[in-house]
C-alpha positions, 0 to 999 in steps of 0.5 A: 172374645166376648162381643161388644154387647156381651162385655157390657152385660158382664160389667153391668154397663150400658151398651154405647152405640157403635162408632161409624165411619164414612164409606160403604159397608164392608169397605175400609172406613165403612161401618163394622158389620152388626153383631146379632142381638144377644138372646135372653138365654145368653143374657141370663148366662152372663148375668149368673156368670157375673154373680159368680165372679170374684173381685180383688180390692183395687190399688186405691183401696186403703189397706190395713197397716201391719203393726207389731203384735201388742204385748197386751194381746199375748195372754189371749193368743196363748189361750187360743194356742192352747185351745187348739192343742189336740185339734186335727184341723187347726180349729178349737179342740171341741165338738162341732156339728159337721166340724164347722165351728160357726163362730169367731173370736174377738178380744178386748185388751187394755193398753197404754191408750185404753182398751182396744178390740181385736178380731182374731182368726186362730186358724190363720194366726191373724189379728186385726185391730178394729176399735180403740179408745173412748168408744170401747171404754164407753161400751164396756162401762155401759155393759158393766164390763170395765176391765178390772186390771191392766192385765185383764182381757175379754174373749168374746165368742161371736156366733155366725149362724150361717156357717151351720145353717147352710148345711143343716137348715133351720136346725143349724141355728141350734147347732151353732148355739151348742157349738158355741157353748162347747167352745165357751166351756173349753175356754173357761177350763183353760182360762181357769188353769192360767188365771185366778179370776176366770168368769164365763159371762153368758149374759154379757152379750150386751147391746152396747158391745153388740152395737159397737161391733156392728154384729147384727148388720153382718148377720152375727150375734154375741154369744158370751164373754170370758173375763180373765184376770190375775194370771197365775204365773208369767205368761209365755209369749205366743208363737211368732207365727201371729201377725197383726194389722191396724184395720181401724180406718179401712174396710179392706178384707171385709167381704160384702155380705152374701145374699144367701147369708142375709136370707138365712139371717132374716129367718131367725133374727126376728125371733131373737130378743134384744141383748141385755143392757148389762151383765150380771155377777158370776158365781161358782156352781154346778150347772145341774142340781148336784148332791151335797158332796159331789166334786166333779172333775176339778179336784187335783186339776184333772179337768185341765189334763183332759182338754187336749185328749178329748175326741169324738168317737167315729162309731161304737163296737158291740160291747158292754160298757163297764158300769164303773167307767160310766159312773166316773164319766157321769161325775163330770156333770157335777163339776162347778163352773164360774158363770153368771147362769141362773139356778138350774131349776127345771133343767135335768139329765137322764141316763138311758142305759142300753148295755151297761155292766151292772146297770139294768137297761132303763132310764135313770134320772141323774142328780149331780152326776149320780145314777138314781137307784131305780130306773124311771122305766125299764123298757128300752129300744132295740138297735134298729130303733136307736138308729131310726130315732137318730135319723139313720146314723148307723154308726150309733147302732151299738151305743151302750148308754145315752145322756139326755139333757132336757129342760122344762118348757115353762122355764124356757119358752116364756122368756122367748128365744133368750130362754131357749138360747140359755138352755142350749148354752147350759146343755152344751156346757154340760155335754162338754164336761161329760165328754171330758169325763168320758175321756178321763174314764177311758170310754168312747163318747160323741154328742148328736143333734140329729135326733127325733126329740119326741121319741127320745122324750119317750125313751127317757121317760121324761115328764110331759112338760120337758123338752129334749135339748141334746143327747150324748152317746157313750160306749166302746170305741169302734173301728170306723175310719172316718167320722161321717158328720164331717163329710159334706152330706148331712148324714146326721139328718139322714140325707140321701 
């Protein structure tokens, strides 16, 4: 049992004076013998012990009220169910550095009483009603995002950088942006299958919406918004495993902000620009400069059939990559998407061919997913060099080809971190299309963020003013039993 003073330290309360009674010490009715003073080491241990303690809510804390799952939420929940098809861990079936999925989902749906905001946890199959009524209507109107119809809804991707940064440090912010872009492209492809109007509003992370949700106070930011309307056919009901609570007047279930997460947020928050006031119009276009007759993957509904089949390879086998299969995979880069992204001027993709049948080793600029007739440079790296510039990732040794996504510095940095975030979003979306293309072509693919940018810049023979953003590796699938990046150690950064 803890002493009187120890208990006081644990519960962070002052130590009252011991109660004394009449009588000689050590006799009935006399004062209790004094306990020895608490040492500094003991106080330190008790202080840390208190910091590690968990505390459940008390009986007096208002609890969210269980309510039926609203009908207007069914379309969004079905979308989330489709998004996890093929997943092995219950999360979205998309690439994620370390399988961390550093984002959360928020849905804005209409209803008889006006639009409402729901926080959705897909893994737990739970929904929390957090805001409704006039404040939501005003935030949407001020953002230029009024719901266009009674069956329309918005899916907001909210990034929580800490989930990546606690494993990968500062570079985890970059991974969080890329992961959210993979998710956004995935949801857009799914939404385009079920709705006639599906728009990925990457610049809709507006200040009114962010303020309504109180994101910055909780170390989060709004990444993008998916607008869906005009359903193709009647939407089947979601599974009965979903539950919903009304949490509008309660803080229950919202844990206090962790000290380390707050510290991590403060290392990046000062560099981020304020969210835009309003969104901009969306248009359907490729994310890369494309050849006039490029079709991408949207023909014959091919894209939607690949979403649940996509996998990131665990390693590569030492074998030639068929040139025809590679060209088929690369054609996915020309797929047009409906977004509000600006023109792709200054953004590029370069193929580094290492062991491709019918393609000489070298670096080839890509336009519309097509390989240039001649390489920009024929010099290539040996296998040891590939492992070294990929930060010691041995499972990438037998990569047969790589696609390097890059952007001009003068198009990216003058806009501050807003320009960087937009470039990473485009890179992540293109990488996702490439993963789907590789799936359709029957070749192994994985994307990597752990790499030496300067050496990949040289290997791809990029212009001096270009910055490497992301690299996708392709080849023949190997036989490794586990994907190392999913383990606790940061193998992608060569952690020992």
